[in-house]
C-alpha positions in Angstrom: -78.7 -80.2 -98.3 -76.2 -82.7 -97.2 -72.9 -81.3 -97.9 -69.7 -82.9 -98.0 -66.9 -80.2 -97.3 -63.1 -81.3 -98.3 -59.6 -79.9 -97.4 -57.0 -81.8 -99.3 -53.4 -81.3 -98.7 -50.6 -82.8 -100.3 -51.0 -86.1 -98.0 -54.0 -85.4 -96.4 -58.0 -85.0 -96.8 -59.5 -83.3 -93.7 -63.3 -83.4 -93.9 -66.8 -82.6 -92.6 -70.0 -84.3 -93.3 -72.9 -81.7 -92.6 -76.9 -81.7 -92.7 -76.2 -77.5 -93.6 -80.3 -76.8 -92.5 -79.5 -78.2 -88.8 -75.7 -76.3 -89.3 -74.7 -79.9 -87.8 -71.6 -81.8 -88.4 -72.7 -85.8 -89.3 -69.6 -87.0 -89.3 -66.0 -85.2 -89.4 -62.4 -87.4 -89.7 -59.1 -86.8 -91.6 -56.8 -89.1 -94.2 -53.7 -88.7 -93.7 -50.4 -90.0 -94.9 -51.8 -90.2 -98.2 -49.0 -92.3 -100.5 -47.2 -93.0 -97.4 -46.6 -96.2 -95.3 -48.7 -96.4 -92.4 -51.5 -94.3 -94.2 -54.2 -93.9 -91.5 -57.9 -92.6 -91.7 -59.3 -91.0 -88.3 -63.3 -91.0 -88.9 -65.7 -89.7 -86.3 -69.2 -89.7 -86.8 -71.4 -87.4 -84.4 -73.3 -90.1 -82.3 -70.5 -93.0 -81.9 -67.0 -93.0 -81.0 -63.6 -92.3 -83.1 -62.5 -95.2 -85.8 -59.5 -95.3 -86.5 -58.1 -97.7 -89.7 -54.6 -98.1 -91.4 -53.8 -99.2 -94.7 -52.4 -98.7 -97.7 -53.8 -95.2 -99.6 -51.6 -94.4 -102.6 -53.5 -91.0 -103.7 -56.1 -88.9 -103.1 -58.9 -91.0 -105.0 -57.9 -93.8 -102.5 -58.3 -91.1 -100.3 -62.1 -90.0 -100.6 -63.0 -93.3 -101.2 -62.1 -94.2 -97.8 -64.0 -91.1 -96.9 -67.2 -92.4 -98.7 -66.8 -95.9 -97.5 -67.0 -94.3 -94.0 -70.1 -92.6 -94.7 -71.4 -95.3 -96.1 -70.3 -98.0 -93.6 -73.3 -99.8 -91.6 -71.7 -100.0 -88.4 -70.4 -96.5 -88.5 -71.7 -94.4 -91.3 -74.3 -91.5 -91.6 -76.1 -92.5 -94.4 -77.0 -95.6 -96.8 -76.4 -94.0 -100.4 -74.1 -91.9 -102.2 -77.2 -90.1 -103.6 -77.5 -88.7 -100.1 -74.6 -86.4 -100.6 -75.9 -83.5 -102.1 -73.2 -81.1 -103.1 -69.4 -81.5 -102.3 -67.7 -78.2 -101.1 -63.8 -78.0 -101.9 -61.5 -75.4 -100.4 -59.4 -74.0 -103.0 -56.5 -72.2 -102.1 -56.2 -70.3 -105.0 -58.6 -68.8 -107.9 -56.5 -65.8 -109.1 -58.4 -62.7 -110.6 -61.2 -64.7 -112.0 -63.0 -65.8 -109.0 -64.3 -63.1 -106.8 -66.9 -65.6 -105.4 -67.4 -69.6 -104.8 -68.0 -71.0 -108.0 -69.8 -74.8 -109.3 -67.2 -76.7 -111.1 -67.1 -77.4 -114.9 -64.4 -78.0 -117.2 -63.6 -74.2 -117.8 -63.4 -74.1 -114.0 -61.2 -76.5 -113.8 -59.1 -75.3 -116.4 -58.6 -71.4 -114.3 -57.4 -73.7 -111.4 -54.8 -74.8 -113.6 -54.0 -71.9 -114.6 -53.6 -70.7 -111.2 -51.1 -73.9 -110.1 -48.3 -71.2 -110.9 -49.9 -68.9 -108.3 -50.4 -71.3 -105.8 -47.9 -74.4 -106.3 -47.9 -76.3 -103.1 -52.0 -76.3 -102.8 -53.9 -75.9 -106.3 -52.4 -79.5 -107.3 -53.8 -80.8 -104.5 -57.3 -79.2 -104.2 -57.6 -79.9 -107.8 -56.9 -83.9 -107.0 -59.4 -84.2 -104.7 -62.0 -82.4 -106.9 -61.3 -84.8 -109.5 -61.3 -87.8 -107.3 -65.0 -86.8 -106.5 -65.7 -86.4 -110.2 -64.9 -90.1 -110.6 -66.3 -91.8 -107.4 -69.0 -89.4 -107.3 -70.8 -88.5 -110.5 -73.5 -86.3 -111.1 -73.0 -84.7 -107.4 -72.5 -80.7 -108.0 -68.8 -79.7 -106.7 -68.4 -76.3 -105.6 -64.8 -74.6 -105.3 -64.8 -72.1 -102.1 -61.4 -70.0 -102.7 -59.1 -68.2 -99.8 -58.9 -65.6 -101.8 -62.1 -64.8 -102.8 -62.5 -62.7 -99.6 -60.0 -60.2 -100.5 -60.4 -59.4 -104.1 -62.2 -56.8 -103.1 -59.4 -54.9 -101.8 -58.6 -51.2 -103.8 -56.2 -51.2 -106.8 -53.6 -49.1 -104.6 -54.0 -51.8 -101.4 -53.0 -54.9 -103.9 -50.3 -53.1 -106.8 -47.1 -53.6 -105.8 -44.0 -51.2 -106.0 -42.4 -53.0 -109.2 -43.4 -52.2 -112.9 -47.0 -52.0 -113.3 -46.3 -54.2 -117.0 -45.5 -57.1 -113.9 -48.9 -57.1 -113.0 -50.8 -57.2 -116.1 -48.4 -60.4 -117.5 -48.1 -62.3 -115.0 -51.0 -61.1 -112.0 -48.0 -60.5 -109.8 -50.6 -58.3 -106.8 -51.5 -59.0 -103.4 -53.8 -61.8 -103.5 -54.5 -62.5 -99.3 -55.3 -66.0 -97.9 -57.2 -67.4 -95.4 -60.4 -65.7 -96.9 -63.2 -67.9 -95.1 -61.6 -67.7 -91.8 -61.7 -63.6 -91.7 -65.2 -63.9 -93.4 -66.7 -65.7 -90.9 -64.9 -64.1 -87.8 -66.0 -60.9 -88.3 -69.0 -61.7 -89.2 -69.6 -63.7 -85.7 -68.1 -60.2 -83.9 -71.0 -57.8 -85.7 -73.5 -60.8 -84.3 -72.1 -60.4 -80.6 -72.2 -56.9 -81.0 -75.7 -57.0 -82.5 -74.7 -54.1 -85.3 -75.2 -54.7 -88.9 -71.2 -55.7 -90.2 -72.0 -52.8 -92.9 -71.5 -50.4 -90.1 -68.5 -51.8 -88.3 -64.5 -51.6 -88.9 -63.3 -54.6 -87.7 -59.5 -56.4 -87.4 -59.4 -59.8 -87.6 -56.1 -61.8 -87.3 -55.9 -65.7 -88.2 -52.6 -66.6 -86.1 -52.3 -70.3 -87.1 -49.0 -72.1 -87.9 -49.8 -69.4 -91.0 -50.7 -66.6 -90.0 -52.5 -63.3 -91.5 -54.5 -60.3 -90.8 -57.5 -58.1 -92.7 -58.9 -54.7 -92.4 -62.6 -55.7 -92.7 -64.6 -52.3 -93.4 -68.3 -52.7 -93.6 -68.0 -56.8 -94.2 -65.2 -56.0 -96.9 -61.7 -56.8 -96.6 -59.7 -53.6 -97.5 -56.1 -55.0 -96.7 -54.9 -57.8 -95.7 -51.1 -59.3 -94.7 -50.4 -62.3 -96.3 -49.5 -60.9 -100.7 -48.8 -62.4 -103.7 -48.3 -65.9 -101.7 -49.2 -66.7 -97.9 -44.9 -66.1 -97.5 -45.5 -62.0 -96.7 -46.8 -60.5 -93.5 -46.6 -62.0 -90.2 -43.9 -64.0 -88.5 -45.0 -67.8 -88.6 -44.2 -70.9 -87.6 -41.8 -71.7 -90.0 -42.3 -68.5 -92.8 -40.2 -65.7 -92.5 -43.2 -63.0 -93.2 -42.2 -59.6 -94.0 -38.5 -58.6 -95.2 -36.3 -56.6 -96.7 -36.4 -58.1 -100.5 -32.7 -57.0 -100.9 -32.1 -59.9 -98.2 -32.4 -63.3 -100.1 -30.5 -61.9 -102.6 -27.6 -61.1 -100.6 -28.0 -64.3 -98.4 -28.7 -66.0 -101.6 -25.2 -64.6 -103.1 -23.1 -65.6 -99.7 -25.0 -69.0 -99.6 -25.0 -69.9 -103.2 -28.7 -70.6 -102.7 -30.4 -72.1 -105.7 -33.9 -70.9 -106.0 -35.2 -73.4 -104.8 -33.2 -73.7 -101.6 -34.2 -70.1 -101.0 -37.8 -70.5 -101.1 -37.2 -73.4 -98.5 -35.7 -71.4 -96.0 -38.4 -68.8 -96.6 -41.1 -71.1 -95.9 -39.6 -74.1 -94.2 -36.8 -72.8 -91.9 -37.9 -69.2 -90.8 -40.3 -67.2 -88.8 -40.6 -69.0 -85.1 -38.6 -71.9 -86.4 -35.7 -69.7 -87.6 -35.4 -67.5 -84.8 -35.8 -69.6 -82.0 -33.4 -72.4 -83.4 -35.8 -75.2 -81.3 -39.6 -75.0 -83.0 -42.0 -73.1 -85.2 -44.8 -74.4 -82.6 -46.0 -71.5 -80.5 -46.6 -73.9 -77.7 -43.2 -74.9 -77.3 -42.1 -71.4 -77.9 -43.6 -69.8 -74.6 -42.5 -73.2 -72.5 -39.1 -73.0 -73.5 -39.1 -69.0 -73.0 -40.1 -69.4 -69.6 -37.4 -71.4 -68.8 -35.3 -68.3 -69.8 -34.4 -69.4 -73.4 -33.3 -66.0 -75.0 -34.0 -66.9 -78.2 -37.2 -68.1 -78.1 -38.3 -65.3 -76.3 -36.9 -63.1 -78.7 -39.1 -65.5 -81.0 -42.2 -64.0 -79.2 -41.4 -60.7 -78.4 -40.7 -60.5 -82.4 -44.0 -62.1 -83.6 -46.3 -60.1 -81.4 -44.2 -57.2 -82.4 -45.2 -57.8 -85.6 -49.3 -57.8 -84.9 -49.5 -55.2 -82.8 -47.6 -53.0 -85.9 -50.4 -54.2 -87.6 -53.1 -53.2 -85.8 -51.9 -49.9 -85.8 -51.4 -49.7 -89.3 -55.1 -51.3 -89.9 -56.6 -48.9 -87.4 -55.4 -46.2 -89.5 -56.7 -47.5 -93.1 -59.9 -48.2 -91.9 -59.9 -44.4 -89.6 -61.1 -46.1 -86.5 -61.8 -49.5 -84.7 -64.9 -51.3 -83.6 -63.7 -54.6 -83.1 -60.1 -56.6 -83.0 -60.4 -60.5 -83.3 -58.5 -63.5 -82.6 -58.8 -66.7 -84.3 -57.1 -70.0 -85.4 -54.7 -72.2 -83.3 -52.6 -69.6 -81.7 -55.4 -66.8 -81.1 -57.9 -68.8 -79.8 -55.7 -71.2 -77.2 -52.8 -68.8 -76.5 -54.2 -65.8 -73.9 -50.2 -64.7 -73.3 -50.3 -63.8 -77.6 -53.5 -61.9 -76.9 -51.9 -60.3 -74.3 -48.9 -59.4 -75.6 -50.2 -58.5 -78.9 -52.6 -55.9 -77.2 -50.4 -54.1 -75.2 -49.9 -50.5 -75.7 -53.0 -50.1 -77.7 -54.8 -48.1 -75.2 -54.6 -44.9 -77.7 -56.6 -47.2 -79.9 -59.3 -47.5 -77.0 -58.4 -51.6 -76.3 -58.0 -53.2 -73.0 -57.9 -56.7 -72.1 -59.1 -57.7 -68.9 -56.5 -60.4 -67.6 -59.3 -62.7 -66.2 -61.4 -63.0 -68.9 -58.6 -63.6 -71.2 -57.2 -66.8 -69.4 -60.7 -68.0 -69.1 -61.7 -68.0 -72.5 -61.7 -71.2 -73.9 -63.6 -73.6 -75.2 -66.2 -73.4 -78.9 -68.4 -70.3 -77.6 -67.3 -67.3 -78.4 -65.3 -64.9 -76.0 -65.2 -61.2 -75.4 -62.2 -60.3 -73.5 -61.5 -56.7 -73.0 -62.0 -54.9 -69.8 -65.6 -53.1 -69.1 -63.8 -49.7 -70.0 -62.4 -50.5 -73.2 -63.8 -48.6 -75.9 -63.0 -51.1 -78.5 -64.3 -54.9 -78.5 -61.8 -57.7 -78.1 -62.8 -61.1 -79.1 -61.5 -64.5 -79.3 -63.6 -66.5 -82.2 -63.4 -70.0 -83.0 -62.7 -70.0 -86.9 -65.3 -72.4 -89.1 -64.1 -72.2 -92.1 -65.9 -75.8 -92.5 -69.5 -74.3 -92.3 -68.3 -71.0 -94.6 -67.5 -73.5 -97.4 -70.7 -76.0 -96.5 -73.0 -72.3 -96.9 -71.7 -70.9 -100.1 -72.2 -74.7 -101.3 -75.5 -74.8 -100.7 -76.0 -71.3 -102.0 -74.4 -72.2 -105.4 -75.9 -75.0 -105.9 -79.4 -73.4 -105.1 -78.6 -70.5 -107.5 -77.5 -72.9 -110.4 -80.8 -74.9 -109.7 -82.4 -71.7 -110.1 -81.0 -70.3 -113.5 -81.6 -73.9 -114.9 -85.2 -73.5 -114.0 -85.3 -70.0 -115.5 -83.9 -71.4 -118.8 -86.2 -73.9 -119.2 -89.3 -71.9 -118.2 -87.5 -69.4 -121.2 
């Protein structure tokens, strides 16, 4: 089965086209600057050099059309006809409480996705545009929504209910949802495989550390708590997001600075985190460079970032009742030995000891163990693969749908 995996943002479409039977990426790429001047499409077939084109790409329909055109190109393509695309898997950020699992997209599902826009106004509208584009350009080809929130929907109520009037949960769905679910799902299972143990027996903490960052406490393969909440703003300090803070702070600042709701939202999401503390950048690479030069605010941003993660490791170890493995993934988690080391400092009481040499040498597409030989807890660096999870789930959902149709016809 050949599956097109799409991740549609506000001005970009990232994609991979996979032969899922062989877990083989036939082609991948990204269309960027959609709706802007100088729109670009970078496309890489598996067996030929990357091709980059520029031009006018006004909307997501045109972007997806560009993707399909490249896949069919006589010079650069990997298929000869649209019918070779067996299914499309979409990353969808928010499914609310309606979707604890991936789902075949139909009109009813589309309506629920629209209803969830108010829960994820920065993401769901663009995910929906990508789905709509595929319905128009690839009629009859099944589409599957794979949700960032789904992995966390088995959390117990005491982990997802906030200390506000319960009626607000019933009325507006205000609760902890969590995000990055496909990544936490993948890397926790990858760690279990590396340990050669059933995930049902393991307590694992996963740290997805990118520009957006979250952690999850995974017990027996199920997420029982996660750091992001009602929105992706809660939890860890991030590139430009504040993470946890006293809610009265924003009320105080809004009153003193006479900020509108929109201005306050922009401050918390775009001008806080590493960017806000350092005053220089939200990119961890820049923060580390400036800290090495003696910039005190950059050093402070780095220290706060790692301290927050260390606090969550301790609290999640308590929630899990013990710890078998700690996993680092995503841009910072995979590529910054310094951050991994600082996050694990003073955690000997949890059996966590990092080997500096192993940690510094860990890089590339493989999974690395970075703990010392006498560390009771395994510490992994695992490159995440959300596209593979989306593709595998798409295959499963499509095949289950086909089987149900056969059963109905049989009846």
